N, C-alpha and C positions, 0 to 999 in steps of 0.2 A: 772835452765832454762830448758825448755821443749826440748826434742829431736825432731828436725824438719825433717821430712822425705822428700825425694825428690819425689814430686808430680808434675807432668808436667802441669796439668790443673789448672788455677786459681780457678775455681768453687770448685774443690775438696780441694785445699789448704784452701780455706775460710771455707768450712764445717769442715775440720780436725782441724783447729785452734779453731774454735768456740767450737767443741765438747770436745776437750781435755781441754778447759778452763771452761767447764760446762756452756756455755752460750746458750741462745735462740736467735733466730734471732732478737727478740725485744731488748734483751740486747745488742746485737752488733749494732743495729740501733741507740740505745741511745748513746753508746760509740762514734759512728761515726757521730752523729748529722744528721742522715738521716732517711729514713722510713724502716719498716720491709719489704715493698714490694721491695725497692731497694736491700736489702740484699738477698731477696728470688730470684730476677732476677740474681743477681751475682752468686749465688749458682746454678742456673739453667743454667749457662753458657751464659746468654744473655747480660752480661756487660763484656767487655774485659779489660777495664782499669778504674774501678770506682774511682772516685775523692777522696774517703775517705781512700784509703789504707795507706797513710802516717799516718793519725791520728790513725788508727787501729794499726799499727805497734808500734807506740809510747805508746799507751794505754795498749797493751798487752805485751810489751817488747819483740817484736820479730823483726828480721831484715826486713827492708823494701825491701831489695834485695831478701829475700826469698819469700815474697808475690808477688813480680813482676817477679822473676826469672831473674833478671838483673845481 
């Protein structure tokens, strides 16, 4: 399992997890069944609680709590 850093901003957590998994925004969009634009907006900090976080956490085997910082 990947070492997950304590990253306070959701946008930065999304970029981090995408990059350490070697994924493009399009790859993540396909995994999450959303658009590349939705991923781009989330990584730009324009989406505070994207609906696809649970699906992303399951697909990449990362704790949902880490993504949401709950």
